[in-house]
N, C-alpha and C positions, 0 to 999 in steps of 0.2 A: 796301185792295184786297181783292177777293173773287175767288177762283178756284173755279169750280163744276165738279164732275164728277158723272157719272151712271153708276156702275159696274154697275147691276143689271138691264139688259135681258136678252133671251134669247128662247128659243123655247118655246111652250106650245101644247097642244091646245085646241080650242074648249071653252069653259066653264071653262077652267082659270084660275089666278091667278098674278100676279106682283106683287112689291112693290119696285120700284126706288127706291133712295134718291137724293136730290140732296145732295151733301156739299160743304162749303166748307173749304178749307185756310187761309182768311184770316179776315176779321172774322166775328163771330157772325151767324148768319142771323136772329137775333131783331131785328136792326136793319133788316131788309128785308121787303118784300112779295115772296113767291115764287110763281111760276107754273110749272106744267107745261104744255108745249105739244107738239103733234105735227105732223109734216109728211109727206105722201105725195109721191112723185115728181111733179113738175109742178104741185103745188098749193101754196098759201100755208100758212105755219105758222099753226096755230089753237090757241088756248088751250083746255085741257080742265079745268083746276082752278087756283084761286087760294087763297092763304092769307095773311092779314094779318101784319104784323110781329110782333104779339103772339100770333098763333095763335088769336085769339078769333073771327075771321070767316073763313068759307070760301065758295067759290062753285064750282059745277060746271057745265060745259056740259050742255045738254039731252041730248046724245048719250051721256053717261056717267053721268048722274044715276041713283042707286040701285045703281051698279056700282063706281064709283071713289070713293075717299076720300083726301083730302090731309090730312097732319098734320105737325106740327113736333115734333122730339125735340131739345130744347135741350141735353140732357146729351151727345148725340153730335154736335150741330151739323148735323143733317140735316133735310131735308124729304122725307117718304116719300109715295109714291103707291101706295096699295093698290088693285090692279086685280083685280076679281073678275068672274066670268061673261064672260070675254073672248070676243070674236067675231072672225072673220077680218077684218072691216072695221076692227078696231082695229090691224091691222098698219101700223106707221109707224115713223119715227125720232122718238123722244121727247127733248125738251129741257127743262131747267129754266132759268129766268131770274130775275134779281133786280132790283128797283128800290128805290131809297131814298126814292121819293116815298111819303109817308104821307098818306092822305086817306080820305074816306068811300067812295070807289069803287075798283075795281080797274082796272088798265091796259086800255085798249081797242085800243091800237095797239102793234105790235111794236117801234117805235122809242122806246117809253117805258122800255124796260129798260136798265139800266146794265151788267149782266153776263149772259153766256150760258155754259152748259155746252157740251160738244162733241157731245152727243147720244148716244143709245143705241138700238140697233135692237130693236124688239119685233115678233116674228113669231108670229101665231096661225094654226094650221093647222086646217082643217075636218075 
């Protein structure tokens, strides 16, 4: 079983940085593909960054390329999302999700995930 938590959201001014972790109290995250997603009110949850179970492959959405970096820390059993040059339009609730599916591609549908965190609010002021 995997219990995901995202304790590191918060408030930051535009062009600032945040680095929320996705932590697991259950099985090691090295067994899972992990995705950070975000959701604005009234909109669908969208993936912003993926990392493979080994940590060797990552993918970022076009909206965050060059600004966000996803990484795995196996010693702490966390997946971190380094968010730099934040913009007000990055304001959302951010979730991490895990899937045990291991393949050449990353999940394309939200129903492919086995586990979800409860979400953390990120607010960027102008």
